[in-house]
C-alpha positions in Angstrom: -0.2 0.0 0.4 2.6 2.4 0.7 4.6 1.8 -2.7 1.0 2.3 -4.4 0.5 5.4 -2.7 4.0 7.2 -3.3 3.8 6.1 -6.8 0.4 7.6 -7.5 1.7 11.2 -5.7 4.5 11.1 -7.5 2.8 10.4 -11.2 0.5 13.4 -10.3 3.3 15.6 -9.3 5.5 14.6 -12.6 2.9 15.0 -14.8 1.8 18.3 -13.6 5.2 19.4 -13.3 6.4 18.3 -16.4 2.9 19.8 -18.6 3.8 23.4 -16.7 7.1 23.2 -18.2 6.3 22.2 -21.7 3.2 23.6 -22.0 3.3 26.9 -24.1 -0.6 27.6 -24.9 -1.2 28.6 -20.9 -3.4 26.1 -20.4 -1.6 24.6 -17.4 -0.7 28.1 -15.5 -4.2 28.9 -16.1 -4.7 25.5 -13.4 -4.2 27.2 -9.8 -3.9 23.8 -8.5 -1.0 23.2 -10.8 1.2 26.2 -10.6 1.4 26.0 -6.9 3.2 22.8 -7.3 6.7 24.4 -7.9 6.2 26.8 -4.8 6.6 24.0 -3.1 10.1 23.0 -4.0 12.2 23.5 -1.0 15.4 25.1 -2.2 12.9 27.6 -3.9 10.5 27.7 -1.3 13.5 28.9 1.2 14.9 31.4 -1.2 10.9 32.8 -1.9 11.5 33.6 2.0 8.1 30.6 2.0 8.2 30.3 5.8 4.7 28.0 5.9 6.1 25.9 3.3 9.7 25.5 4.5 8.6 24.4 8.0 5.5 22.0 6.5 8.3 20.1 4.0 10.8 20.2 7.3 7.9 18.1 10.0 6.7 16.2 7.4 10.1 14.8 6.8 10.7 14.5 10.8 7.4 12.8 10.7 7.5 10.6 7.5 10.8 10.6 6.3 12.6 11.9 2.9 9.1 11.1 0.9 9.8 15.0 -0.7 11.9 13.4 -2.9 10.0 10.4 -4.1 7.1 12.1 -4.1 7.3 16.3 -4.7 10.9 16.3 -6.2 10.4 16.1 -10.0 14.2 15.1 -10.7 13.5 12.3 -8.1 10.9 10.8 -9.5 12.4 10.9 -12.9 15.5 9.1 -11.1 12.9 6.4 -10.4 11.5 6.1 -13.9 15.4 5.8 -15.0 16.0 2.9 -11.8 12.6 1.2 -12.9 13.8 0.7 -16.3 17.2 -0.4 -15.1 15.3 -3.4 -13.3 13.6 -4.6 -16.1 16.6 -5.3 -17.8 18.3 -6.4 -14.8 16.1 -7.6 -11.3 18.0 -7.6 -7.9 20.5 -5.1 -9.2 21.5 -2.9 -6.0 23.7 -3.6 -3.5 24.3 -1.9 0.1 26.9 0.8 0.1 28.1 3.2 2.9 27.1 6.8 3.2 29.4 8.7 1.6 29.6 11.5 4.0 32.7 13.2 3.1 30.9 14.0 -0.4 27.7 14.8 0.9 29.0 17.6 2.5 31.7 18.8 0.3 29.1 19.5 -2.2 26.3 21.7 0.3 30.2 23.3 1.5 30.8 24.1 -2.3 27.5 25.6 -3.0 27.6 27.6 0.2 30.7 29.0 -0.9 29.4 29.2 -4.5 26.5 32.0 -3.0 28.5 33.6 -0.7 30.8 34.2 -3.4 28.0 34.9 -6.0 29.0 32.1 -8.4 25.4 31.2 -9.3 25.7 29.4 -11.7 27.6 26.3 -9.5 24.2 26.7 -7.5 22.1 26.1 -10.3 23.6 23.1 -11.3 23.5 21.3 -8.1 19.8 22.4 -7.8 18.1 19.3 -8.4 14.7 21.2 -9.6 16.6 23.5 -11.5 18.5 20.6 -13.5 14.7 19.0 -14.5 13.8 22.5 -15.5 16.3 22.5 -17.6 15.8 18.9 -18.9 11.9 19.8 -19.4 12.4 23.4 -21.3 15.1 22.4 -23.6 14.5 19.2 -24.7 11.4 18.1 -23.7 9.5 21.3 -24.9 10.8 21.3 -28.4 9.4 17.9 -28.7 5.9 18.6 -27.5 5.8 21.8 -29.9 6.8 19.2 -32.5 3.9 17.0 -32.1 2.0 20.2 -31.9 3.0 21.5 -35.0 2.3 17.8 -36.8 -1.1 18.4 -35.9 -1.3 21.9 -36.9 -0.2 20.8 -40.1 -3.2 18.4 -40.5 -5.7 20.7 -39.0 -4.7 23.4 -41.7 -5.2 20.8 -44.1 -8.7 20.6 -43.5 -8.9 23.9 -43.2 -9.4 23.9 -39.0 -7.5 26.2 -36.7 -7.7 23.9 -33.6 -3.9 24.1 -33.4 -1.4 26.6 -34.4 2.3 26.4 -35.2 4.8 26.8 -33.1 8.3 27.6 -32.9 10.7 25.4 -31.7 14.0 27.2 -31.8 15.2 28.7 -28.6 17.7 31.9 -29.1 21.1 31.4 -27.1 19.8 27.8 -25.9 22.8 26.1 -27.0 25.1 26.2 -24.0 21.9 25.7 -21.8 20.8 23.0 -24.0 24.4 21.3 -23.6 23.9 21.3 -20.0 20.9 19.5 -19.9 22.1 17.0 -22.2 24.8 16.0 -20.2 22.7 16.3 -17.2 19.9 13.7 -18.4 22.7 11.3 -20.1 24.6 11.4 -16.3 21.2 11.3 -14.4 20.0 8.6 -16.6 23.4 6.3 -16.2 23.6 6.8 -12.3 19.8 5.7 -12.0 20.0 3.0 -14.3 23.1 1.5 -12.4 22.4 2.5 -8.8 19.3 4.3 -8.3 19.2 6.8 -6.1 23.6 7.8 -6.6 22.7 11.5 -6.9 20.1 12.2 -4.4 22.5 10.9 -2.0 26.0 12.0 -3.1 25.9 15.5 -5.2 22.2 16.8 -4.5 22.1 19.5 -2.0 18.9 19.2 -1.0 18.8 15.9 -0.2 21.6 16.2 2.5 19.6 19.0 3.6 16.8 16.5 4.3 19.0 13.6 5.6 19.5 15.7 9.0 15.5 15.8 9.8 14.9 12.4 8.3 17.3 10.6 10.7 15.4 11.6 13.3 11.8 10.9 11.6 9.3 8.9 13.6 7.9 7.1 11.1 10.7 4.8 9.1 11.3 1.6 7.1 12.2 -1.2 10.2 13.6 -4.5 10.6 12.1 -7.4 12.4 15.4 -9.4 13.0 12.9 -12.6 14.0 11.4 -12.5 10.6 14.3 -12.4 8.4 16.2 -14.7 6.9 18.9 -13.4 5.1 17.8 -13.6 1.3 19.3 -10.0 1.1 15.9 -9.1 -1.6 15.1 -5.8 0.5 19.3 -4.9 0.0 19.2 -5.8 -3.7 16.0 -3.3 -4.5 16.9 -0.5 -2.4 17.9 2.2 -4.9 19.0 4.2 -2.4 21.8 1.4 -1.2 20.4 2.1 2.3 20.0 -1.7 3.5 22.2 -3.6 5.0 20.6 -6.9 5.4 23.1 -8.5 7.6 23.1 -6.5 9.9 19.2 -5.4 10.0 20.0 -1.9 9.5 18.3 0.9 7.8 20.4 4.2 7.1 17.6 6.3 7.1 19.1 9.5 6.3 19.1 8.3 2.6 16.0 6.1 3.0 13.5 8.0 0.3 10.5 5.7 1.7 9.7 4.2 -1.8 8.3 1.1 -0.2 10.6 -1.3 -2.6 12.0 -3.0 0.4 8.7 -3.8 1.9 6.9 -5.0 -0.9 9.9 -7.3 -2.2 10.5 -8.9 1.4 8.7 -12.1 1.3 8.6 -12.7 4.9 7.1 -9.7 6.3 10.6 -9.1 7.9 10.4 -5.2 6.9 7.4 -2.2 7.8 7.1 1.2 7.6 6.4 2.5 11.2 7.0 4.6 14.5 10.2 4.9 16.4 10.6 2.5 19.5 11.5 3.5 22.4 13.9 0.2 23.3 16.3 1.0 20.8 16.9 2.0 16.7 18.6 -0.6 14.5 19.4 2.5 12.5 23.2 3.2 12.5 23.7 7.2 13.6 25.6 9.5 11.7 27.1 12.1 14.5 28.3 14.8 11.7 26.0 18.3 11.8 28.5 20.5 10.4 26.6 20.7 7.5 23.4 21.7 8.1 24.8 24.9 9.7 26.1 25.7 5.9 22.7 25.5 4.5 21.5 29.0 5.5 24.1 29.8 2.4 21.7 29.0 -0.4 20.9 31.3 -2.9 21.1 31.3 -7.1 21.2 32.4 -10.0 19.9 31.5 -13.7 18.7 31.7 -17.1 17.0 29.9 -20.1 15.4 30.0 -23.5 14.0 31.5 -26.0 13.1 31.0 -29.9 13.8 32.4 -32.9 10.7 33.4 -35.6 11.1 33.3 -39.2 8.8 36.6 -40.5 7.3 36.4 -43.8 5.7 39.2 -45.8 1.9 37.9 -46.6 4.1 35.2 -48.2 5.2 36.8 -51.0 8.9 38.4 -49.7 11.2 37.3 -46.7 12.2 39.9 -44.3 15.5 39.6 -42.6 15.5 38.8 -39.4 16.1 40.7 -36.5 19.4 40.8 -34.5 20.0 41.5 -31.1 21.8 44.6 -30.1 25.2 44.7 -27.5 23.0 45.9 -24.5 25.5 47.5 -21.9 22.9 46.2 -19.3 20.7 43.1 -19.5 17.0 43.5 -19.0 15.3 41.6 -16.1 11.8 41.5 -16.0 9.5 43.4 -14.3 8.8 42.5 -10.4 12.4 40.8 -10.0 13.3 44.4 -8.4 17.1 44.2 -9.5 19.8 42.6 -11.4 21.3 41.6 -7.8 18.1 40.2 -6.6 17.7 38.0 -9.9 21.0 36.7 -9.1 20.2 36.0 -5.6 17.4 33.9 -5.7 16.8 32.7 -9.6 17.7 28.8 -9.9 17.7 28.6 -13.0 14.7 26.1 -13.3 13.8 27.8 -16.7 9.8 27.8 -15.5 9.6 31.6 -16.4 11.3 30.9 -20.1 8.5 28.2 -20.6 5.5 30.4 -19.6 6.7 33.8 -21.8 3.8 33.9 -24.1 5.8 36.8 -26.1 9.0 35.3 -26.3 10.9 37.7 -25.0 12.5 36.0 -22.1 15.7 33.4 -23.3 19.0 32.4 -21.7 21.7 35.3 -21.1 24.1 34.8 -23.7 26.8 36.7 -20.6 29.0 33.4 -19.7 29.1 34.6 -15.7 25.3 34.4 -15.8 24.9 31.7 -18.7 21.7 30.2 -16.8 20.1 33.4 -15.9 17.0 34.4 -17.7 17.2 37.7 -19.5 15.0 39.7 -22.1 15.3 40.8 -25.5 12.8 42.0 -28.3 13.7 40.4 -31.6 10.4 38.2 -31.4 8.1 39.8 -29.1 7.8 42.6 -26.6 7.1 42.5 -22.7 3.0 43.5 -22.9 1.8 45.8 -19.8 -0.9 42.8 -19.4 1.1 40.0 -18.7 2.4 39.0 -15.8 2.6 35.3 -16.1 6.6 35.2 -14.9 6.1 36.7 -11.5 3.4 34.6 -11.0 5.2 31.0 -12.1 8.5 32.0 -10.0 8.6 29.8 -7.2 12.0 31.5 -5.9 11.1 35.0 -5.7 13.6 35.8 -8.2 10.6 37.5 -9.7 8.1 38.4 -7.5 4.3 38.9 -8.0 3.4 42.0 -9.9 0.1 43.6 -10.7 -0.6 44.3 -14.4 -1.3 48.4 -13.2 2.0 48.3 -11.1 3.8 46.6 -14.1 2.8 49.7 -16.4 4.7 52.1 -14.2 7.7 49.7 -13.5 10.8 51.2 -15.6 13.4 48.1 -16.1 15.3 50.2 -18.6 14.9 53.2 -21.2 14.8 53.1 -25.1 17.8 54.2 -27.7 17.3 55.8 -30.7 20.3 55.0 -33.1 19.8 57.7 -35.6 21.8 55.5 -38.6 19.0 52.8 -38.5 16.1 55.0 -38.5 14.1 54.4 -41.8 12.9 57.9 -42.1 16.5 58.9 -43.0 17.8 55.6 -44.4 14.7 55.0 -46.7 13.1 58.6 -47.0 9.7 57.2 -46.0 7.6 58.3 -43.1 7.4 55.7 -40.4 6.5 56.2 -36.8 5.8 52.7 -35.8 8.0 53.1 -32.2 5.4 56.3 -31.3 2.1 54.9 -32.6 2.6 51.6 -30.3 4.4 52.7 -26.8 1.9 52.3 -24.3 3.1 55.3 -22.2 3.4 57.6 -24.7 7.2 58.1 -24.3 8.0 58.5 -27.7 7.0 61.5 -30.1 7.8 62.4 -33.6 9.7 65.1 -34.3 11.3 67.0 -37.4 15.0 65.7 -37.9 16.3 69.5 -38.5 14.8 71.2 -36.0 15.1 74.7 -38.5 12.7 72.6 -40.8 9.1 71.2 -40.3 8.8 69.6 -43.5 12.2 67.0 -42.6 11.7 63.9 -42.0 9.9 63.2 -38.2 12.2 60.9 -36.3 11.7 59.8 -32.5 12.1 61.5 -29.7 12.0 59.7 -26.4 11.3 60.5 -22.6 13.5 58.7 -20.6 11.6 59.4 -17.6 8.5 58.0 -19.0 9.5 54.9 -20.5 8.8 51.6 -19.0 11.9 49.5 -21.2 8.6 47.0 -22.5 10.4 46.9 -26.0 7.6 47.5 -27.6 9.3 50.3 -29.8 12.2 47.6 -30.8 10.2 44.7 -32.0 8.1 47.1 -33.7 10.8 49.0 -35.7 11.1 47.9 -39.0 14.5 48.7 -39.8 16.5 45.2 -40.4 18.8 43.4 -39.0 19.4 45.9 -35.8 16.5 48.3 -35.1 16.9 51.9 -34.7 15.7 51.5 -31.4 16.5 49.6 -28.6 15.9 49.1 -24.9 18.8 49.4 -22.6 18.3 47.8 -19.4 18.6 49.5 -15.4 20.3 47.5 -13.0 17.7 48.5 -10.4 13.7 49.0 -11.4 12.3 52.2 -10.4 8.6 53.3 -10.9 8.2 55.8 -13.0 
């Protein structure tokens, strides 16, 4: 029964979180019971200062053991899927091994030092939910879109618009995609061969929970009188934490999957409260790693898509090229580049959810997995607040639509040499017409000649940096107007 309950809950969590990442239509986002699932990820809850969620998860671990790793964490559930495939190929493949405490605590120390030193990339690589997010966004979402595009082609053949074409290419995604591929292959090999190796050696969240799990009220326990030393429990333990020879279970590594209970043919294992007389689990006296967990912070980034534009199906229009911005643009609600760097875990959920094709991975090596904004494919519409609604780590804080329209994330800059009225001698004014806050006015290029071509004049104090002007500028490949980001956002 324990195993069936665990599998059912894990399946719901895994399917819903994966759907949230791959869905580009906003359907999953509209379901509140789906959007809260990323917010109960432990590291993200710590960074977002969601005290209630953190306390609930830690209390649940003190009572039930490390169920978080097998029921809540999507990366852990994915490893269970890989391990299940491995057991199909070869049954009873696992063995008992002693805990590599030195490695677990060393990874936690590295993560803490990286946070203090501001090396957010290391934290993002170690964060389990972020690793799953990169895999889902960079590898699974393109496949999801390809399937959608096949249906769109079929529907179009029958004059139906039930589906629409979605681009699968993501700007600046090469390095992040490579990281996702390496992570997926590495996890597959480890889980196929040895089950939960990653969780009990590298994962800082697993290490943190292990301090609480070793003192949990409910644990997997041996009845030595019933045990026949057949070793089936050890050979089916994906966490390598059951030593059938000494009748002990290392609760700090046990993820309460229930596989051992099901494999035992003699009823020698059970999931029950701690007995007052004695405990069978080996005690790991080291608690130094627990003090380091207060240093957990992060940085991240991810993907976006490149759109090929056609003019009425007749003439191909040259693709836009992103300008070289002196200061990257961060989304409304992120408050500042520093807040983004300190809280973002690089889970890629904001990139997956952006309906305007604005968010994508940073091209800067120092922030390679942190999301940044660019406007070649779309602009940040004032009525859209989806990224702030889905961010689980507090890197992009919730923002109201009316507040977004008065939040200045950057300001527009005019590039005279690219402006169409001056280069082609034709009237334009696209930037002024589409500016949602009226920060652009068309004025004569020659102040002494009212008949001279009109060019944009920008009121920087009023501009919010939404990018409508940059995106809708007809100049190619570089826009005649672009947005320069602000390190710290301001109210206008």
